[in-house]
C-alpha positions in Angstrom: 0.0 0.0 0.0 1.1 3.5 -0.8 2.2 5.1 2.5 2.8 8.6 1.3 0.8 11.5 2.8 0.2 14.4 0.5 -0.2 18.0 1.8 -1.8 21.0 0.2 -2.3 24.5 1.5 -5.8 25.8 2.1 -5.6 29.0 4.2 -9.4 29.2 4.6 -12.6 27.5 3.6 -13.4 29.7 0.5 -14.5 27.4 -2.3 -11.6 28.4 -4.5 -9.0 27.6 -1.9 -10.5 24.3 -0.9 -11.2 23.1 -4.4 -7.7 24.0 -5.6 -6.2 22.0 -2.7 -8.4 19.0 -3.2 -7.7 18.9 -6.9 -4.0 19.2 -6.2 -4.1 16.3 -3.8 -6.2 14.0 -5.9 -4.1 14.8 -8.9 -1.1 13.4 -7.1 -2.7 10.5 -5.2 -2.8 7.4 -7.4 -5.8 5.9 -5.5 -8.0 8.8 -6.7 -8.1 6.9 -10.1 -10.8 4.7 -8.4 -13.2 7.7 -8.8 -14.5 6.6 -12.2 -17.8 6.4 -14.2 -20.2 3.8 -13.0 -18.7 3.6 -9.5 -20.9 4.0 -6.4 -19.0 6.4 -4.2 -19.5 6.9 -0.5 -18.2 10.0 1.2 -17.7 9.5 5.0 -17.3 12.8 6.8 -17.0 13.3 10.5 -20.5 14.2 11.7 -20.1 13.9 15.5 -23.1 16.0 16.4 -25.3 18.7 15.1 -22.7 21.4 15.3 -22.1 24.6 13.3 -19.0 24.4 11.0 -17.1 27.2 12.8 -16.9 25.0 15.9 -14.4 22.7 14.0 -16.2 19.6 15.4 -17.3 18.2 12.0 -15.7 18.0 8.6 -16.3 21.4 7.0 -19.0 21.4 4.3 -16.6 23.2 1.9 -14.3 20.1 2.0 -17.3 17.8 1.3 -18.4 20.0 -1.6 -14.9 20.1 -3.1 -14.6 16.3 -3.0 -18.1 15.8 -4.5 -17.1 18.1 -7.4 -13.8 16.4 -7.8 -15.6 13.0 -8.1 -18.0 14.5 -10.7 -15.0 15.8 -12.8 -13.7 12.3 -12.9 -17.0 11.0 -14.3 -18.9 9.9 -11.2 -22.6 10.6 -11.6 -24.3 12.7 -8.9 -26.8 9.9 -8.4 -23.9 7.5 -7.6 -22.5 9.7 -4.8 -23.7 9.2 -1.3 -22.7 11.1 1.9 -23.3 9.1 5.1 -22.3 8.9 8.7 -23.9 8.0 12.1 -23.4 10.7 14.7 -23.2 10.1 18.4 -26.4 9.0 20.1 -29.4 7.1 18.8 -29.5 6.7 15.1 -33.0 8.1 14.6 -33.7 9.7 11.2 -34.9 13.0 12.7 -31.8 13.4 14.8 -29.5 12.5 11.9 -31.3 15.0 9.6 -30.9 17.8 12.2 -27.2 17.0 12.6 -26.6 17.1 8.8 -28.5 20.4 8.6 -26.6 22.0 11.5 -23.2 20.9 10.0 -23.9 22.7 6.7 -23.5 19.4 4.8 -27.2 18.9 4.0 -27.2 22.2 2.1 -24.1 21.1 0.1 -25.7 17.7 -0.8 -28.9 19.5 -1.9 -26.9 22.0 -4.0 -24.8 19.3 -5.7 -27.7 16.9 -6.2 -26.1 13.9 -4.4 -27.6 11.5 -2.0 -27.5 12.3 1.7 -28.2 9.2 3.8 -30.6 9.9 6.7 -32.0 6.4 7.0 -31.4 3.8 9.6 -30.8 0.6 7.6 -27.8 -1.5 8.3 -26.4 -5.0 7.7 -23.6 -7.3 8.8 -20.4 -7.0 6.9 -18.3 -10.1 6.0 -15.4 -10.8 8.3 -12.4 -9.2 6.8 -9.1 -10.9 6.2 -6.9 -10.4 9.3 -9.8 -9.1 11.4 -10.9 -10.7 14.6 -14.4 -9.2 14.7 -17.4 -8.7 12.5 -19.4 -5.5 12.3 -22.9 -4.2 11.5 -22.5 -1.2 9.2 -24.7 1.4 7.7 -26.3 0.1 4.5 -24.6 2.7 2.1 -21.2 1.6 3.5 -21.9 -2.0 2.5 -23.2 -0.9 -1.0 -20.3 1.3 -2.0 -17.7 0.5 -4.6 -15.4 3.3 -3.4 -15.3 4.7 0.1 -13.7 8.1 0.6 -12.8 8.9 4.2 -13.2 12.6 5.1 -12.0 13.0 8.6 -11.4 16.2 10.7 -8.1 16.5 12.5 -9.0 16.6 16.2 -7.8 15.6 19.6 -9.8 13.0 21.5 -10.3 12.4 25.2 -10.0 8.7 25.0 -7.7 8.0 22.0 -5.6 11.2 22.0 -6.1 11.6 18.2 -9.1 11.2 15.9 -8.3 11.4 12.3 -8.7 8.9 9.3 -8.9 5.6 11.2 -11.1 6.7 14.2 -13.5 8.5 11.7 -14.6 5.1 10.5 -16.3 4.4 13.8 -19.2 6.4 12.4 -19.9 3.6 9.9 -21.4 1.7 12.8 -25.0 2.7 13.4 -26.2 4.6 16.4 -25.9 3.2 19.9 -24.1 0.1 18.6 -21.0 2.3 18.9 -21.7 2.6 22.6 -22.1 -1.2 22.7 -18.6 -1.6 21.2 -17.3 0.7 24.0 -18.9 -1.7 26.5 -17.5 -4.8 24.7 -14.0 -3.2 24.6 -13.8 -1.1 27.7 -10.0 -1.1 27.9 -8.1 1.2 25.5 -6.0 -1.7 24.1 -9.1 -3.7 23.2 -10.8 -0.6 21.8 -7.8 0.0 19.6 -7.8 -3.6 18.3 -11.5 -3.2 17.5 -10.8 0.0 15.5 -8.1 -1.8 13.5 -10.6 -4.6 12.7 -13.1 -2.0 11.6 -10.5 -0.4 9.3 -9.8 -3.8 7.7 -13.5 -4.3 7.2 -14.4 -0.9 5.8 -11.3 -0.5 3.7 -11.6 3.1 2.5 -10.0 3.8 -0.9 -8.3 6.9 0.4 -8.7 9.7 2.9 -8.9 13.5 2.5 -8.3 15.1 5.9 -9.6 18.5 6.9 -7.0 20.5 8.9 -7.8 23.9 7.5 -9.1 24.5 11.0 -8.4 21.6 13.4 -9.8 21.0 16.9 -7.5 21.1 19.9 -7.9 20.7 23.7 -10.7 18.5 25.0 -11.7 17.1 21.7 -13.5 15.7 19.9 -16.2 18.3 20.7 -15.2 20.1 23.9 -12.1 21.9 22.7 -11.6 24.8 20.5 -10.8 25.6 16.8 -7.1 25.7 15.8 -6.2 27.0 12.3 -3.5 24.9 10.6 -4.2 25.8 7.0 -3.9 22.5 5.1 -5.6 19.5 3.7 -3.9 16.1 3.5 -4.7 13.0 1.5 -3.4 9.4 1.7 -4.3 5.9 0.6 -3.3 4.4 3.9 -5.3 5.8 6.9 -2.7 4.5 9.4 0.1 6.4 7.6 -2.1 9.5 7.6 -2.7 9.2 11.3 1.0 8.7 12.1 1.7 11.9 10.2 -1.0 13.7 12.2 0.5 12.5 15.5 3.7 14.3 14.5 1.8 17.4 13.6 -0.1 17.7 16.9 2.5 16.2 19.2 1.0 12.9 20.3 3.1 9.8 20.7 1.8 7.2 18.2 2.3 4.3 20.7 -0.1 6.0 23.1 -2.9 6.1 20.5 -4.7 2.8 21.1 -5.5 1.9 17.5 -2.0 2.9 16.2 -0.4 0.8 19.0 -2.7 -2.1 18.0 -1.7 -1.7 14.3 1.9 -1.7 15.3 1.5 -4.9 17.2 0.0 -6.5 14.1 2.7 -5.2 11.9 0.4 -3.0 9.9 2.3 0.2 10.4 5.7 1.4 11.7 6.3 3.0 15.1 6.3 6.6 13.7 5.8 8.4 10.4 8.8 8.6 8.1 9.2 12.3 7.0 10.4 11.0 3.7 6.8 9.9 3.0 5.5 13.4 3.2 4.6 14.6 -0.4 3.1 17.6 -2.1 3.7 20.8 -0.2 6.0 19.1 2.3 6.7 22.4 4.2 3.2 22.0 5.7 4.3 18.8 7.5 5.6 20.3 10.7 4.8 20.2 14.4 2.1 22.7 15.3 3.4 25.0 18.0 1.8 24.4 21.4 -1.0 22.3 20.1 -3.3 21.7 23.2 -4.0 18.1 24.0 -6.9 16.9 26.2 -6.8 17.3 29.9 -7.2 13.5 30.1 -4.0 13.0 28.1 -1.5 12.5 30.9 1.1 9.8 30.9 0.1 7.7 33.9 1.1 4.2 32.8 3.0 2.9 35.8 3.7 -0.5 34.3 7.2 0.2 33.0 8.5 1.9 36.2 6.8 -0.1 38.9 8.9 -2.7 40.8 8.1 -6.3 39.6 6.9 -7.2 43.0 4.0 -4.8 42.9 3.1 -4.8 39.1 0.1 -6.9 39.9 -1.4 -3.9 41.5 -0.9 -1.5 38.6 -4.3 -2.1 36.9 -6.1 -1.3 40.1 -4.0 1.8 40.8 -4.5 3.1 37.2 -8.3 2.4 37.5 -8.6 4.9 40.3 -6.1 7.6 39.3 -6.8 7.8 35.6 -8.8 10.8 34.4 -12.6 10.3 34.2 -15.6 12.4 33.2 -17.2 14.7 35.8 -20.5 16.5 35.4 -20.5 20.3 36.0 -24.0 20.8 37.5 -24.1 24.5 36.8 -23.8 23.9 33.1 -25.9 20.7 32.8 -29.3 21.2 31.2 -30.6 17.7 31.9 -31.1 16.8 28.2 -30.1 13.1 28.9 -27.9 12.7 25.9 -25.1 11.4 28.1 -27.3 8.9 29.7 -28.6 7.6 26.4 -25.1 7.0 25.0 -23.3 5.7 28.1 -22.3 2.1 27.3 -22.2 1.0 31.0 -25.5 2.9 31.9 -23.6 4.6 34.7 -25.3 8.0 34.2 -28.7 8.9 35.5 -30.8 12.0 35.7 -31.8 13.3 39.2 -33.6 16.6 39.6 -33.0 17.4 36.0 -29.2 17.0 36.3 -26.9 14.2 35.1 -25.0 12.1 37.7 -22.2 9.6 37.0 -21.8 6.5 39.2 -17.9 6.4 39.1 -17.5 2.8 40.1 -18.8 1.5 36.8 -17.3 4.2 34.5 -15.0 2.9 31.8 -13.6 6.3 30.9 -14.7 6.1 27.3 -15.8 9.8 27.4 -18.8 9.1 25.1 -20.7 11.4 27.4 -18.3 14.2 26.8 -18.6 13.7 23.0 -22.3 14.2 22.9 -22.9 16.9 25.5 -24.4 19.9 23.7 -23.3 22.4 26.3 -19.9 21.1 27.3 -21.1 20.3 30.8 -18.7 17.4 31.3 -15.2 18.1 32.6 -12.3 15.9 33.3 -11.7 14.8 36.9 -8.0 14.1 37.6 -6.4 12.4 40.6 -5.4 15.2 43.0 -1.7 14.3 43.1 -1.5 14.8 39.3 -3.3 18.1 39.0 -0.1 20.1 38.8 1.7 17.8 36.3 
């Protein structure tokens, strides 16, 4: 597989700037030749929630529009292009429609005459070669000939980074994503699951939106961070290794990259020689803010052998965990709906977390519409 990652400058989301960058990238990326007449093409943006584009939580509609037009220029009919994703929370048609509208992507699809999937149908995908698990996926994912991954570069409270690989989690419908968190509560297991999902979905290539990235308590509770580029790659893992270098995350600490490394699917770090296109854009972003939860507290390597048996228990109690801020909570119940362990309940119109069962997946943080969920850290580490 081609492991190069191509970079192109896009200083803003003006149509001219974004379309020029997308065309530059696809003109260099050999895998873009898969966009051809007669192909059923699925575009998979990041639609975490019904959030306005300026919040930098979702893939910007200008990027989606530019890739649609690039596909049309290569002979793909509008009727053969579908945009689909399953945002956080229940996969109800009305909720999905509202999220697409708020993101600005619904208007783009209407203007371009392409299909916007707001249904709820899904089916079981065949077990992929090398995968350990099978998945139920959205129907248009199963029907596509060519899947184009359109991630947003963001931090993530659980995985550190969400980019090309983690974006595919939205191919799983609705609350089945929460079920996978319950089935894989530990980060290592969750990372292994995401690698299996990547092998199953097998996107043709990815075009990543980093014109304005998302830093801090991502994927939704942080803040916009302009970086001014788009990137494209055939290999999502190589793309994500490169983004680790950009935002300053150690790849071995990103659960799905660590899992891929254990399976021999990607190297320990991105080789700068694989950067292509406008290579000057491949550079560390100065002072890129990582999540509050992103603290190195793995004691396994440094603990004496005699007490290593206690490390999992210690880490369970000192690792960062979500905490409700009652003053900001509006009692909407979205966090309780998505919690895979059912540890959240509403009392007196406020959410409450039962910490003994929390698996620290931060799903509640992702879907909270008012950012009322903070990070609780062990008191001895608050000044680290």
